[in-house]
C-alpha positions as CSV (number, residue, x, y, z in Angstrom):
1,M,53.9,137.6,122.1
2,E,53.0,134.3,121.7
3,I,51.5,131.8,118.6
4,Y,48.0,131.6,120.7
5,Q,47.5,135.4,121.4
6,L,48.6,136.2,117.6
7,K,45.4,133.5,117.0
8,T,43.0,135.5,119.0
9,F,44.2,138.9,117.6
10,V,43.3,137.4,113.7
11,T,40.2,135.9,115.0
12,V,39.0,139.2,116.9
13,A,39.8,141.1,113.5
14,Q,37.6,138.9,111.7
15,E,34.5,138.1,113.7
16,G,34.3,142.1,114.7
17,T,33.3,141.1,118.5
18,I,35.1,139.2,121.5
19,A,31.9,137.2,122.0
20,R,32.1,135.5,118.8
21,A,36.0,135.0,119.0
22,S,35.7,133.5,122.2
23,E,33.5,131.1,121.1
24,R,35.2,130.0,117.4
25,L,38.2,129.8,119.7
26,F,36.6,128.2,122.4
27,L,37.9,130.6,125.4
28,S,36.4,133.0,128.5
29,Q,35.6,136.4,126.9
30,P,38.4,137.5,129.8
31,E,40.6,135.3,128.3
32,V,40.0,136.6,124.6
33,S,40.6,140.0,126.3
34,G,43.7,138.8,127.7
35,H,45.9,138.1,125.1
36,I,44.4,141.1,123.1
37,K,46.0,143.0,126.4
38,A,48.9,141.1,126.4
39,I,49.7,141.7,122.6
40,E,48.9,145.5,123.2
41,D,51.3,145.9,126.3
42,A,54.2,144.1,124.1
43,T,54.0,146.0,121.1
44,G,53.0,149.8,122.6
45,L,50.3,149.8,120.1
46,V,46.2,149.9,120.3
47,L,44.7,147.8,118.0
48,F,41.3,147.5,117.9
49,E,38.7,150.7,119.0
50,R,35.5,149.5,120.9
51,T,32.1,150.3,118.8
52,G,28.6,149.9,119.6
53,R,28.5,147.3,117.7
54,G,31.9,145.6,118.6
55,M,35.6,145.9,117.9
56,R,36.9,147.7,114.6
57,L,40.8,147.8,113.9
58,T,42.5,150.9,114.1
59,R,45.3,152.0,111.8
60,D,48.5,150.9,113.2
61,G,46.0,147.2,114.3
62,D,45.5,147.0,110.6
63,R,48.6,147.2,109.4
64,L,49.8,144.3,112.5
65,L,47.0,142.3,111.2
66,V,49.0,141.3,107.8
67,K,52.2,140.1,109.8
68,A,50.3,138.4,112.3
69,E,48.5,136.3,109.5
70,E,51.6,135.6,107.8
71,T,53.7,134.7,111.2
72,L,50.4,132.2,111.7
73,N,50.4,130.6,108.5
74,A,54.6,130.1,108.4
75,H,53.7,128.6,111.6
76,R,50.8,126.4,110.1
77,G,53.5,125.5,107.0
78,L,56.2,124.6,110.0
79,L,54.3,122.1,112.2
80,E,52.8,120.7,108.0
81,E,56.6,120.0,107.1
82,A,57.4,118.3,110.6
83,G,54.4,116.3,110.6
84,A,55.4,115.5,106.7
85,L,58.7,114.9,108.3
86,K,57.7,111.9,111.1
87,K,55.5,110.5,108.5
88,H,58.4,109.9,105.8
89,L,61.6,109.3,108.5
90,S,62.3,106.0,107.6
91,G,64.9,103.7,106.9
92,K,67.0,101.2,109.5
93,L,68.6,102.2,112.5
94,T,71.2,99.9,114.0
95,I,72.4,100.5,117.8
96,G,75.2,98.8,119.1
97,V,75.3,98.1,123.1
98,S,77.1,96.2,125.7
99,S,76.4,94.2,128.6
100,E,77.6,97.5,130.9
101,S,75.5,100.2,128.5
102,A,72.4,102.2,129.9
103,T,69.6,100.2,129.1
104,E,67.1,102.3,130.6
105,S,68.4,105.1,128.2
106,L,68.1,102.9,125.3
107,G,64.3,101.8,126.2
108,R,63.1,105.8,126.5
109,L,65.1,105.9,123.6
110,L,63.0,103.5,121.3
111,S,59.9,104.8,122.8
112,A,60.1,108.2,121.5
113,L,61.6,106.9,118.5
114,S,58.0,104.7,117.6
115,D,56.4,107.6,118.6
116,R,57.9,110.0,116.3
117,A,59.5,107.7,113.4
118,P,57.5,105.1,113.8
119,S,58.2,103.9,110.0
120,V,61.9,103.5,111.0
121,D,63.3,100.0,111.8
122,T,65.3,99.7,114.8
123,Q,67.9,96.6,115.1
124,I,70.0,96.8,118.0
125,E,73.4,94.9,118.1
126,H,74.9,93.5,121.6
127,Y,78.5,93.2,122.3
128,S,80.5,92.5,124.6
129,H,81.9,95.6,126.2
130,S,82.6,99.2,124.5
131,K,85.8,98.6,122.7
132,A,83.8,96.3,120.2
133,M,81.1,98.9,120.2
134,L,83.3,101.8,118.8
135,E,85.8,99.6,116.4
136,A,81.9,98.3,114.7
137,L,81.4,101.9,114.8
138,S,84.0,103.3,112.8
139,R,83.7,100.6,110.4
140,E,80.0,101.8,110.2
141,D,78.6,98.5,110.5
142,I,76.3,100.3,113.2
143,D,75.0,103.6,112.9
144,G,75.5,104.5,116.6
145,C,75.6,103.0,120.1
146,F,75.7,103.4,124.0
147,Y,79.3,103.4,125.2
148,I,81.2,103.9,128.7
149,E,84.1,106.0,128.9
150,D,86.2,107.3,131.6
151,K,88.4,109.9,129.6
152,H,88.1,112.2,127.2
153,P,85.9,111.1,123.9
154,P,88.1,110.4,120.7
155,S,87.8,113.2,118.8
156,S,86.8,110.7,115.5
157,I,83.5,110.6,117.3
158,S,80.5,112.8,118.2
159,T,79.3,112.0,121.2
160,I,76.2,113.0,123.7
161,E,76.7,112.3,127.8
162,I,73.5,110.2,129.0
163,S,74.3,109.8,132.8
164,R,77.1,108.9,135.1
165,F,78.3,106.3,137.7
166,G,80.8,105.1,140.4
167,I,82.9,101.9,141.0
168,F,82.6,100.3,144.2
169,L,84.4,97.5,145.6
170,A,82.0,94.7,147.1
171,A,82.4,91.7,149.0
172,P,80.2,89.2,151.0
173,P,78.3,89.9,154.3
174,G,81.4,89.6,157.0
175,T,84.5,89.6,155.3
176,L,85.7,92.8,156.7
177,G,85.0,91.5,160.4
178,Q,83.9,94.1,162.9
179,G,84.3,97.7,162.6
180,T,85.4,99.4,160.0
181,Q,89.0,99.7,158.4
182,A,90.6,102.9,157.2
183,E,92.4,100.9,154.6
184,P,91.9,97.6,153.4
185,D,93.8,94.4,154.2
186,W,94.5,94.2,149.9
187,Q,96.9,91.2,150.5
188,V,94.3,89.6,152.5
189,L,91.5,90.2,149.6
190,A,93.8,88.9,147.0
191,Q,93.9,85.2,148.4
192,K,90.2,85.5,147.7
193,P,88.3,84.8,144.2
194,W,87.4,87.8,142.4
195,I,84.6,88.6,140.6
196,R,84.5,90.8,137.6
197,P,83.7,91.3,133.6
198,N,85.8,90.6,130.9
199,A,89.1,92.9,130.3
200,H,88.3,95.4,128.2
201,T,85.4,96.8,130.7
202,C,85.6,99.6,132.7
203,C,85.3,97.4,135.7
204,A,87.7,94.7,134.5
205,Q,90.0,97.8,134.0
206,A,89.4,99.3,137.4
207,A,90.5,96.2,138.8
208,E,93.5,95.8,136.9
209,Q,94.3,99.4,138.7
210,L,93.7,98.2,141.7
211,F,96.0,94.9,141.1
212,R,98.7,97.4,140.0
213,R,98.5,100.0,142.9
214,H,98.3,97.4,145.5
215,N,100.9,94.9,144.0
216,F,99.1,91.5,144.4
217,R,96.8,89.6,141.7
218,P,94.0,87.6,142.5
219,K,94.9,83.8,142.6
220,N,91.7,82.9,141.3
221,I,89.5,85.5,139.0
222,I,86.1,84.9,137.6
223,T,84.7,86.5,134.4
224,I,81.3,87.3,134.4
225,D,79.5,89.4,132.0
226,R,76.3,90.1,133.5
227,E,76.5,92.7,136.5
228,H,73.4,91.1,138.2
229,V,75.2,87.2,138.3
230,M,78.5,88.9,139.8
231,R,76.1,90.5,142.5
232,A,74.2,86.9,143.6
233,L,77.6,85.6,143.6
234,I,79.2,88.2,145.8
235,A,75.9,88.2,147.8
236,G,76.5,84.2,148.0
237,G,80.5,84.7,149.2
238,V,81.7,83.6,145.7
239,G,83.9,86.0,146.3
240,I,84.5,89.9,145.9
241,G,84.1,91.9,142.6
242,L,83.7,95.7,141.5
243,L,79.7,96.8,140.8
244,H,78.2,100.2,139.3
245,T,77.1,102.6,142.5
246,D,73.6,102.4,142.4
247,T,73.8,98.4,142.5
248,A,76.5,98.4,144.9
249,K,74.8,101.1,147.4
250,E,71.5,98.7,146.8
251,A,72.5,95.4,148.0
252,C,74.2,96.9,151.0
253,S,70.9,98.3,152.2
254,N,69.7,95.2,152.1
255,G,72.4,93.9,153.4
256,D,73.1,91.6,150.8
257,I,76.5,92.7,150.5
258,E,79.7,94.8,152.4
259,L,81.1,97.8,150.8
260,V,84.9,97.5,150.4
261,C,86.1,101.4,149.1
262,E,85.2,103.2,146.6
263,V,87.1,102.7,143.4
264,Q,86.3,105.6,141.0
265,K,83.8,108.2,141.3
266,S,82.7,108.9,137.4
267,I,82.5,107.1,134.7
268,S,80.0,108.7,131.5
269,V,77.7,106.7,129.8
270,M,77.8,108.0,126.2
271,F,75.8,107.9,122.8
272,A,78.9,107.8,120.0
273,Y,78.1,108.0,115.9
274,L,80.1,109.3,113.4
275,P,81.0,112.7,113.1
276,G,80.0,112.8,108.9
277,R,76.1,112.0,110.4
278,N,75.9,114.9,111.6
279,Q,73.0,116.2,109.3
280,D,71.5,112.3,108.6
281,P,68.1,113.1,109.4
282,L,67.1,109.9,111.6
283,L,70.8,110.7,113.6
284,A,69.5,114.4,114.0
285,T,66.5,112.6,115.4
286,V,68.0,110.4,117.6
287,S,70.3,113.2,118.8
288,S,67.3,115.4,119.9
289,I,65.6,112.5,121.5
290,L,68.5,111.3,123.7
291,K,69.4,115.1,124.6
292,L,65.6,115.6,125.9
293,V,65.3,112.4,127.6
294,G,68.8,110.8,128.5
295,R,69.3,112.1,131.6
296,A,65.5,111.7,132.0
């Protein structure tokens, strides 16, 4: 039983005929009749008697009308309260992001916030890496942040998973030579410049794991904190480096780079906030938005 069906039922009871109710509701007469039949089917009750003058409530219909009007009033009150909250939801919201965070999800969040909470002043704080953001969050310098997590999130924060990505090792075209090797020649790759973000990022940590696993250390490491710059440098033959899956595969399909190997399959992009703020209206609004549009 739907709200619009209850509204039709109450309107027919007030107007006394299907025709007048349909005009008032801007519905066809078959639609009005269908709504009444749906309620009767759902309740197993006969709500109206058809007379020469129109529709007359049965005893059951008369009793149900009271409850229907109460339900519609409650529904109307809920909408009014929601509208009031939207108008009065105000204050300042500070969100942390880094060069490796999900800019698309941030854009969707800001767009939805401007519609749902136009009085909220949103400020974006940029950090070099996720560790710095989480430290800022713990100090309550920011209200929430988009960060990268390759393990289980710490219990000290509340999180919403936004998306996942992997990491590939990429090289300039022609680096691997002809044919496909089952395993890269790591000693050869160690002689080339490696391009990576700063030490606290997921890609830098994945690179360090590669160095330890294959027992080498590149002679030259170039630190760049913007993935699009890293992609351009790799494509330009400056060195090899780690790229997120979407960026790596797009560049490979365009012939800009070669994929050496997949380094990590799944890393999560999370939105984090402090558990003590679960009841905060601003954070509750942000959470509800991200749960709807985060993965869109």
